[in-house]
C-alpha positions in Angstrom: -16.6 -58.5 -32.9 -17.9 -55.1 -33.7 -21.1 -55.4 -31.7 -21.3 -52.9 -28.9 -22.1 -54.1 -25.4 -24.7 -51.6 -24.3 -24.8 -53.1 -20.8 -21.2 -52.2 -20.1 -20.8 -49.6 -17.3 -20.0 -46.1 -18.3 -16.9 -44.4 -17.0 -17.3 -42.5 -13.8 -18.5 -38.9 -14.3 -17.6 -36.0 -12.0 -20.0 -35.4 -9.1 -21.8 -32.2 -10.2 -24.7 -30.4 -8.8 -28.0 -32.3 -8.6 -29.8 -29.6 -10.6 -27.1 -28.0 -12.8 -28.1 -24.7 -14.4 -28.9 -24.5 -18.1 -26.1 -22.1 -18.8 -23.1 -20.6 -17.1 -20.4 -22.3 -15.1 -20.9 -25.7 -13.3 -18.5 -26.3 -10.5 -16.6 -29.6 -10.3 -15.0 -29.1 -6.9 -12.7 -31.4 -4.9 -12.2 -30.7 -1.2 -8.7 -29.5 -0.5 -6.9 -31.0 2.5 -3.4 -29.5 2.0 -1.5 -26.7 0.2 -4.5 -24.3 -0.3 -5.4 -20.7 0.5 -8.7 -19.3 1.7 -9.6 -16.1 -0.3 -12.7 -14.1 0.5 -15.3 -13.4 -2.2 -15.0 -9.7 -1.4 -11.6 -10.0 -3.2 -12.3 -12.7 -5.8 -15.6 -11.0 -6.8 -14.6 -7.4 -6.1 -16.8 -5.1 -8.2 -14.2 -2.4 -8.8 -10.8 -4.2 -9.0 -9.5 -5.2 -12.3 -9.0 -8.9 -13.2 -5.2 -8.5 -12.9 -5.5 -6.9 -9.5 -7.8 -9.6 -8.2 -5.4 -12.3 -9.5 -2.4 -10.5 -8.1 -4.1 -10.1 -4.7 -4.9 -13.8 -4.6 -1.3 -14.7 -5.4 0.1 -12.4 -2.7 -2.2 -13.9 -0.1 -1.0 -17.4 -1.1 2.7 -16.9 -0.7 4.7 -17.4 2.5 5.7 -14.5 4.7 8.9 -13.0 3.6 8.3 -13.7 -0.1 9.3 -10.6 -2.2 6.3 -9.0 -3.8 7.9 -5.8 -5.2 7.3 -4.8 -8.8 10.6 -6.3 -10.1 10.1 -9.7 -8.4 6.5 -9.9 -9.6 7.5 -8.9 -13.2 10.1 -11.7 -13.2 7.5 -14.2 -12.0 4.6 -13.2 -14.4 4.4 -12.2 -18.0 2.7 -8.9 -17.3 5.1 -5.9 -17.5 6.1 -3.6 -14.7 3.6 -0.9 -15.7 0.5 -3.2 -15.4 1.8 -4.8 -12.2 2.4 -1.4 -10.7 -1.1 -0.3 -11.6 -2.6 -3.5 -10.1 -0.6 -3.0 -6.9 -1.9 0.6 -6.6 -5.5 -0.8 -7.0 -4.9 -3.2 -4.2 -3.4 -0.5 -2.0 -6.3 1.9 -2.7 -8.8 -0.7 -1.6 -6.9 -1.7 1.5 -5.6 -5.1 0.4 -2.0 -3.9 0.6 -0.4 -1.5 3.0 3.1 -0.1 2.9 4.6 0.6 6.3 7.9 2.3 6.9 9.8 0.9 9.8 13.2 1.5 11.4 15.4 -1.6 11.3 17.7 -2.7 14.1 20.7 -1.1 12.3 18.9 2.3 12.1 17.8 2.1 8.4 14.3 3.0 7.3 12.8 0.1 5.4 9.4 -0.2 3.6 7.4 -3.3 4.5 4.5 -4.5 2.4 1.6 -5.9 4.5 -1.1 -8.1 2.8 -4.5 -7.7 4.4 -7.0 -10.5 3.5 -9.9 -8.5 4.9 -9.5 -4.7 4.8 -12.9 -4.2 6.4 -11.8 -5.8 9.7 -8.5 -3.8 9.6 -10.4 -0.5 9.0 -12.7 -1.2 11.9 -9.7 -1.9 14.2 -7.9 1.1 13.0 -10.9 3.4 13.5 -11.4 2.0 17.0 -7.8 2.5 18.0 -7.3 6.0 16.5 -10.0 8.4 17.8 -8.3 11.3 16.0 -8.6 9.6 12.6 -11.0 11.3 10.3 -14.1 9.3 9.8 -14.7 7.8 6.3 -17.4 5.5 5.0 -16.6 1.8 5.0 -18.6 -0.1 2.5 -20.1 -3.4 3.7 -19.9 -6.4 1.3 -21.8 -9.6 1.7 -20.9 -13.1 0.5 -22.5 -14.9 -2.3 -24.6 -13.1 -4.9 -25.6 -10.2 -2.6 -24.6 -6.8 -3.7 -22.6 -4.2 -1.9 -24.8 -2.1 0.3 -24.5 1.7 0.6 -25.8 4.0 3.4 -29.4 4.8 2.9 -30.5 8.3 2.1 -27.4 9.3 0.3 -29.0 9.4 -3.1 -25.6 9.5 -4.8 -23.0 6.9 -5.6 -20.3 6.5 -2.9 -16.9 8.2 -3.5 -14.1 6.0 -4.9 -11.7 4.6 -2.3 -8.4 6.5 -1.8 -4.9 5.3 -0.8 -4.3 5.0 2.9 -1.2 6.2 4.7 0.9 3.7 6.7 1.0 6.1 9.7 -2.2 7.7 11.0 -0.4 10.7 12.6 -2.9 13.5 13.5 -0.4 16.2 12.4 -0.1 14.5 8.9 -3.9 14.2 8.5 -4.4 17.8 9.6 -1.9 19.0 6.9 -3.9 16.9 4.4 -7.2 18.5 5.5 -5.7 22.0 5.3 -4.5 21.3 1.8 -7.9 20.1 0.7 -9.7 23.1 2.3 -7.3 25.4 0.4 -8.1 24.0 -3.0 -11.1 26.3 -3.5 -8.7 29.3 -3.6 -7.3 27.8 -6.8 -10.6 26.8 -8.3 -13.9 27.8 -6.8 -15.5 24.5 -8.0 -13.3 22.6 -5.6 -15.3 23.6 -2.6 -15.6 20.3 -0.6 -17.9 19.4 2.2 -16.6 18.2 5.6 -17.6 14.6 4.7 -15.8 14.7 1.4 -12.7 16.3 3.0 -12.6 13.6 5.7 -12.8 10.9 2.9 -10.0 12.4 0.8 -7.7 13.4 3.6 -6.0 9.9 4.0 -5.3 9.8 0.3 -3.5 13.2 0.5 -1.6 12.0 3.6 -0.5 8.9 1.6 1.1 11.3 -0.9 2.7 13.5 1.8 4.3 10.5 3.6 6.0 9.6 0.3 8.1 12.8 0.5 5.8 14.7 -2.0 5.6 18.4 -1.3 2.3 20.0 -0.6 2.7 22.2 -3.7 3.2 19.1 -5.9 0.1 17.4 -4.4 -1.9 20.6 -5.1 -0.6 20.8 -8.6 -1.6 17.2 -9.3 -5.1 17.8 -8.0 -5.8 21.2 -9.7 -4.0 21.0 -13.1 -6.0 20.2 -16.3 -9.4 20.2 -14.8 -12.3 20.0 -17.3 -13.4 23.5 -18.2 -17.1 22.6 -17.6 -19.2 19.7 -16.4 -17.4 19.2 -13.1 -20.4 17.8 -11.3 -18.6 15.7 -8.6 -15.2 17.3 -7.9 -14.6 15.0 -4.9 -14.9 11.9 -7.1 -12.4 13.4 -9.6 -10.0 14.2 -6.7 -10.3 10.6 -5.3 -9.6 9.2 -8.8 -6.5 11.4 -9.2 -5.2 10.5 -5.7 -5.4 6.8 -6.6 -4.4 6.8 -10.3 -1.4 9.2 -9.9 -0.1 7.9 -6.6 3.7 8.1 -6.8 5.9 5.1 -5.6 7.6 5.2 -2.2 10.8 7.2 -2.2 14.0 5.3 -2.9 16.0 4.2 0.1 18.9 6.5 1.1 21.5 5.2 3.4 22.1 7.5 6.4 25.1 9.8 6.1 28.3 8.7 7.7 29.1 10.5 10.9 31.8 13.1 10.6 35.3 12.1 11.7 36.1 12.9 15.4 38.0 16.1 16.0 40.5 15.7 18.9 42.2 18.5 20.7 45.9 19.3 20.2 48.2 17.9 22.9 52.0 17.4 23.5 53.6 14.0 23.4 55.0 12.9 26.7 58.0 11.3 25.0 59.2 13.9 22.4 57.1 16.9 23.4 55.8 17.2 19.8 52.2 18.3 19.2 49.7 15.8 18.0 45.9 15.2 17.9 44.6 12.0 19.6 42.1 11.0 22.3 42.8 11.9 25.9 43.8 8.3 26.6 46.8 8.6 24.3 49.9 10.2 25.9 52.5 9.5 23.1 52.5 10.4 19.4 52.4 7.8 16.7 56.2 7.8 16.2 56.8 7.3 19.9 54.2 4.5 20.2 55.8 2.6 17.2 59.5 3.1 18.2 60.9 0.7 20.8 61.2 2.4 24.2 64.5 2.2 26.2 
């Protein structure tokens, strides 16, 4: 009874690769036919985003349109606190996977809408083609699979970190940002930026300005507590500060109620008493409420 039947068929094993690697992960994949989301490797394998930002970006791309993705709603859904979720959202916004656009609703209110972009590279190319006045900035090209991100040849230096993008590419707003960056050298001679560096950083400054941050506050955030020495790449430091210290959007403020109408003084046709009312009213309140003979 205890003799094993060696000819008995073994249980079915998962269909793995014909030549699995000796180490590392081996994929046991099943083809999805419903309830799935396609996520690009440029997000899932992003070389600069944190693991929390990558996971949060995949989650936001998987939910239906209209699902709340603000900090409080995400903190109620996941175990991470509001501080970590806020930092991850700023990472996604800095790399173009999230955009915050301010729109005027039908009732006249200004509301902030969060836009999830599953491929920031395509959006940037479209935005650049549709906005000739937009300052040019380098767009890094990422390849699928195991290929590495390519950088422009001949630079000899690492590309500058990405900066936040404003929701509105207004030429006047970007020009204010360029002027602010060009004036930084008056506060610290080491902050002398090239035209290319200024064009790269200008959208990040514009993202601060459209959040109701004064130019003096932006300048203070960029020039305070600089290292006393060893500032070899000031543009990279400014790009980091624009991303890491990006303030949240301003709180919504309901529009002020219109002032009450001021009517001219007129005499009542019934009692000749003075009263204020629209021109269509010919009798005062007492005469309107009292029965007429």
